[in-house]
Phi, psi and omega in degrees: 000148180261177179249141176242130177250124179250127181251128175272143180251126180287144178290131182256130178278136177293152179301149179300134179087354183295318180295316179297316181295321179294317178295320179295318179294321179294320179295318178297317179297319177297319182293320182287333184253013182293153183275157180303326181289347177267354182270170172296150184306315181294319179294321179295318181293323177294322178296318179295318179297321178295323178294321178293321178295323177296320177296319179298319179297327179291331182262002185303317183282324185272326182214082185297328179294316178296319179298319179297319177298319179294318177299318179297318179296320178295320178296317178296320180297318179290325178293333174294323178296317183292330183273352180281000000 
């Protein structure tokens, strides 16, 4: 017959403040990764305009006319934000 050794593991208490820090980090992550439809309307529209400008910058070298149209559309979109 063989021998079996069973080891008991003591319950470990989490460090003080760990739960609070984890909740704060999760809330920050949710805030940073929220979608435009979860934002306030003005903030969402500004976010969309910034995305269109980024797309325009990517096309600046290959299709400057299209990039100019995108920049104009972003400007119109932002002016809609200002008039609301």
